[in-house]
C-alpha positions in Angstrom: -18.5 9.5 -4.5 -15.3 10.7 -3.3 -14.3 8.7 0.5 -15.5 11.2 3.1 -12.5 12.7 4.6 -11.1 11.9 8.0 -8.0 13.5 9.6 -5.6 10.1 7.9 -6.6 11.1 4.4 -6.3 15.2 5.1 -2.7 14.4 7.0 -1.1 12.5 3.5 -3.5 14.7 1.2 -1.3 17.8 3.3 1.8 15.6 2.6 1.2 14.5 -1.2 1.0 18.0 -2.2 3.6 18.7 -0.8 6.3 16.4 -1.9 3.9 16.3 -5.4 5.1 20.8 -5.3 9.1 19.7 -4.1 9.3 16.9 -6.8 10.1 14.0 -4.8 9.6 10.6 -6.9 12.8 8.5 -4.8 10.9 5.5 -4.4 11.1 4.9 -0.8 13.5 1.4 1.4 10.4 -0.4 1.5 8.5 0.6 -2.4 12.6 -0.6 -3.5 12.9 -3.6 -1.6 9.1 -4.0 -3.1 10.4 -3.1 -6.8 12.1 -6.2 -8.1 8.8 -8.9 -6.8 6.6 -6.1 -9.4 5.5 -7.5 -12.2 3.1 -8.4 -14.8 -1.1 -7.1 -13.5 -0.8 -5.0 -11.4 -3.0 -3.9 -8.3 -1.1 -1.3 -5.8 -4.0 -0.7 -2.5 -2.9 2.8 -0.9 -0.8 3.8 -3.7 -0.2 6.8 -2.5 1.9 9.6 -4.5 2.6 6.4 -6.3 5.7 6.6 -7.3 5.5 2.6 -7.2 3.0 2.6 -9.9 4.2 4.5 -12.5 8.1 2.5 -12.2 6.0 -0.3 -12.8 4.1 1.7 -15.5 6.7 2.2 -17.2 8.8 -1.0 -17.0 5.3 -2.0 -19.3 3.3 -3.8 -16.6 -0.4 -3.0 -16.4 -1.2 -0.7 -13.5 -4.7 0.2 -11.3 -3.7 2.4 -8.9 -6.2 3.7 -6.1 -5.8 5.4 -3.4 -8.0 8.3 -0.8 -5.5 11.0 -1.2 -7.6 13.5 -4.1 -4.2 15.1 -4.7 -2.3 11.4 -5.1 -5.2 10.5 -7.3 -4.7 13.9 -9.3 -0.7 13.8 -9.8 -1.4 10.1 -11.3 -3.6 11.0 -13.5 -1.6 14.1 -15.1 1.8 12.0 -15.4 0.1 9.3 -16.7 -1.5 10.7 -19.2 1.4 13.3 -20.0 3.2 9.9 -20.2 1.4 7.9 -22.6 1.0 4.4 -19.9 -0.9 2.0 -19.0 -2.8 3.1 -15.3 -5.3 3.6 -14.4 -5.1 5.9 -10.9 -8.9 5.9 -8.8 -9.8 8.0 -6.1 -11.7 4.8 -3.5 -13.0 4.6 0.5 -10.4 1.5 1.2 -11.3 0.4 4.0 -14.4 -1.6 2.5 -13.2 -2.1 -1.3 -13.6 -5.2 -2.9 -11.1 -6.0 -5.6 -12.2 -6.9 -9.3 -10.6 -10.7 -10.3 -6.9 -11.2 -9.8 -3.7 -9.9 -10.3 0.2 -10.7 -10.4 1.0 -8.3 -8.4 -0.4 -6.9 -5.5 0.8 -3.7 -3.2 -0.4 -2.6 -0.3 2.4 -1.0 1.4 1.9 1.1 4.5 -2.1 1.2 4.5 -3.8 -1.0 6.4 -2.8 0.2 9.6 -5.2 3.0 9.3 -8.0 1.4 9.6 -9.6 -0.7 13.3 -8.4 -4.5 13.6 -11.7 -5.7 12.2 -11.6 -3.4 8.8 -8.2 -4.5 8.2 -7.7 -8.1 8.7 -10.9 -8.3 6.3 -8.4 -6.4 3.7 -5.8 -8.1 4.0 -8.1 -10.8 3.3 -9.5 -9.2 0.1 -6.0 -8.0 -1.2 -4.8 -12.3 -0.8 -7.9 -13.4 -2.9 -7.2 -10.5 -5.1 -3.6 -11.7 -5.8 -3.9 -14.6 -8.8 -2.1 -18.2 -8.2 2.4 -17.8 -8.4 1.0 -14.2 -7.7 2.4 -11.7 -5.7 1.7 -9.7 -2.5 3.8 -6.8 -1.2 2.3 -5.9 2.5 3.7 -3.2 4.8 2.0 -2.2 7.8 3.0 -0.8 11.6 3.7 -3.4 14.3 3.7 -2.9 18.0 5.9 -1.7 19.7 4.8 1.7 17.4 4.8 5.0 19.5 4.2 7.5 16.7 0.4 7.9 16.2 0.2 11.4 15.5 -1.3 10.4 11.9 -4.1 8.3 13.5 -7.7 9.6 13.2 -9.8 8.8 16.4 -12.5 5.9 14.1 -8.7 3.6 14.9 -5.8 2.0 13.7 -4.6 -0.7 14.3 -1.5 -2.4 15.2 -0.4 -5.4 13.8 1.2 -8.9 15.5 3.8 -9.5 13.5 3.0 -13.3 14.1 -0.5 -13.4 13.1 0.2 -11.8 10.0 2.9 -14.8 9.0 -0.1 -17.3 9.7 -2.4 -15.6 7.3 0.7 -16.4 4.9 0.9 -20.2 6.0 2.1 -21.9 2.8 2.6 -18.7 0.9 6.6 -18.9 0.0 7.9 -15.6 1.6 10.2 -13.6 -0.7 10.9 -11.1 1.7 10.4 -10.0 5.8 12.0 -7.7 7.7 10.9 -5.8 10.6 12.9 -2.5 10.4 12.5 0.5 13.1 12.8 4.7 12.1 13.0 7.2 14.9 9.8 9.7 14.7 9.0 13.1 16.6 9.0 13.9 19.5 10.7 10.8 20.8 8.7 8.4 19.4 8.9 5.1 16.9 7.2 4.6 14.5 7.9 0.0 13.4 7.0 -2.0 10.3 6.7 -5.0 9.2 7.3 -5.9 4.7 6.2 -9.0 3.7 6.9 -10.2 0.4 5.4 -13.6 -0.4 4.1 -15.6 -3.5 0.5 -17.2 -3.5 0.8 -20.7 -4.4 -0.2 -22.4 -7.6 -2.5 -24.9 -6.4 -4.5 -21.6 -4.6 
């Protein structure tokens, strides 16, 4: 069953439809940072248009891509079928999704902040559990100090505290860590934390 529509999903569905029509396929800065660390069996949660998922599949990774946007998933399925890529794309309610099995790489770029904080932290815990020992988790979230709120739904959102995120990765090897700010409409701003970390072999 398709997930219930909400303002955030509708916001990105419209954006993805425009990007598909305009042929936007370049990796964004967060995906470019993630790319060198993506290998093996890959779970991309909140894959959006799937540019990183497609890039990984074209390099031989076995990819499972999930998003709540029907437009994005339809696009991914068509491209994967046309190119015979090892990629499965599924539409899913990611606010309560429980990954099955473990993956060499788990990617979650620009998703968790769209859930209320209780759900967001719970889903982060599930993504960590889905990361295999010696596997890599790529996380990108909006953090405190963000003032652009136009894409959030009334149901809630979460601006993460960077220190709390890093605490959750105690014992993991940090491969990449960055806080970046970007200008947004009407004089607002978006502040992102990107963390790429390797799970201990003994976990």
